[in-house]
C-alpha positions as CSV (number, residue, x, y, z in Angstrom):
1,M,-20.5,22.7,24.3
2,L,-20.2,26.4,23.4
3,D,-16.8,26.5,25.1
4,D,-15.6,23.9,22.6
5,L,-16.4,26.2,19.6
6,D,-13.9,28.5,18.0
7,L,-14.9,31.8,16.5
8,T,-16.0,30.2,13.2
9,G,-18.4,27.9,15.0
10,Y,-16.4,24.7,14.4
11,I,-15.7,22.3,17.2
12,I,-12.0,22.4,18.1
13,D,-9.7,19.7,19.4
14,E,-11.7,17.0,17.5
15,P,-9.5,14.5,15.7
16,R,-9.6,15.0,11.9
17,R,-10.8,12.1,9.9
18,E,-8.8,11.5,6.8
19,K,-10.8,10.9,3.6
20,M,-10.6,7.3,2.3
21,K,-8.0,7.0,-0.4
22,T,-8.5,5.3,-3.7
23,N,-6.3,2.3,-4.7
24,K,-4.6,4.5,-7.3
25,E,-3.8,7.1,-4.6
26,V,-2.4,4.4,-2.3
27,I,-0.1,3.2,-5.1
28,R,1.0,6.8,-5.8
29,A,1.7,7.4,-2.1
30,F,3.7,4.2,-2.0
31,A,5.7,5.3,-5.0
32,W,6.5,8.6,-3.3
33,G,7.3,6.9,0.1
34,S,4.2,8.1,2.0
35,R,1.7,6.3,4.2
36,A,-1.8,5.6,2.8
37,S,-4.6,3.1,3.0
38,A,-7.7,2.2,1.1
39,G,-9.4,-0.7,2.8
40,N,-7.4,-3.8,2.0
41,L,-4.6,-2.0,0.1
42,Y,-2.2,-0.1,2.4
43,T,1.4,1.2,2.6
44,D,3.7,2.5,5.3
45,G,5.8,4.2,2.5
46,R,8.3,1.4,2.4
47,S,6.2,-1.7,1.7
48,L,2.8,-2.2,0.0
49,W,0.3,-4.8,1.2
50,S,-2.8,-6.3,-0.2
51,Y,-4.8,-7.7,2.7
52,D,-1.9,-9.1,4.8
53,L,0.3,-10.1,1.9
54,K,3.3,-7.9,1.1
55,I,3.2,-7.3,-2.7
56,A,5.8,-4.6,-3.2
57,Q,8.9,-3.1,-1.6
58,R,10.8,0.2,-2.1
59,T,14.5,-0.2,-2.3
60,P,17.4,2.2,-3.1
61,E,17.4,0.8,-6.6
62,G,13.6,1.3,-7.1
63,I,10.3,-0.4,-6.6
64,V,10.2,-4.2,-6.6
65,V,6.8,-6.0,-7.1
66,G,6.1,-9.6,-6.4
67,N,4.0,-11.0,-9.3
68,F,1.2,-12.4,-7.1
69,T,-1.1,-13.1,-10.1
70,S,-2.2,-16.2,-11.8
71,P,0.2,-15.8,-14.8
72,G,3.0,-15.0,-12.3
73,G,2.4,-18.3,-10.4
74,G,1.5,-16.7,-7.1
75,F,-2.3,-16.2,-7.3
76,H,-4.0,-15.2,-4.0
77,S,-7.2,-13.5,-5.0
78,V,-8.8,-11.5,-7.8
79,T,-8.5,-8.4,-5.7
80,T,-4.8,-9.0,-4.9
81,S,-4.2,-9.6,-8.6
82,K,-5.7,-6.2,-9.3
83,H,-3.6,-4.5,-6.6
84,V,-0.5,-6.2,-8.0
85,S,-1.3,-5.1,-11.6
86,M,-1.7,-1.5,-10.4
87,A,1.6,-1.7,-8.5
88,K,3.4,-3.2,-11.5
89,R,2.9,0.1,-13.4
90,E,5.2,1.8,-10.9
91,A,7.7,-1.1,-10.7
92,H,11.4,-1.1,-11.7
93,T,11.6,-4.8,-11.1
94,I,8.9,-7.6,-11.1
95,M,9.8,-10.8,-9.4
96,L,8.5,-14.3,-9.1
97,P,6.6,-14.6,-5.8
98,E,9.0,-17.1,-4.3
99,L,12.0,-14.9,-4.9
100,F,10.2,-11.8,-3.7
101,N,9.2,-13.6,-0.5
102,D,12.7,-14.9,0.1
103,L,14.2,-11.4,-0.3
104,F,11.5,-9.2,1.4
105,S,9.8,-11.4,4.0
106,D,9.7,-9.9,7.4
107,K,10.3,-13.4,8.8
108,P,13.8,-14.2,10.0
109,F,14.0,-17.6,8.2
């Protein structure tokens, strides 16, 4: 074990654990094109997901958010609605869920 210590007394070559991000930090990372996750809200920098539902997409024209909320006609859960509401603050375009799914679905058909 002593061979694994560096001069400061810290164990070396141990993977660093990243601090859990807040939802706001994940939204900010998405807006800047970076990866981040906070439990059920996560992004690869291009798309934003709430659970396994894609709720937003970065495009060359800006951020597009699917309105997966009760007023938007695409309600999934209270938590997803909160995630969408946060993402809408960064959006350049907000779309009806059906149109968003048609344009940004990862499925070929």
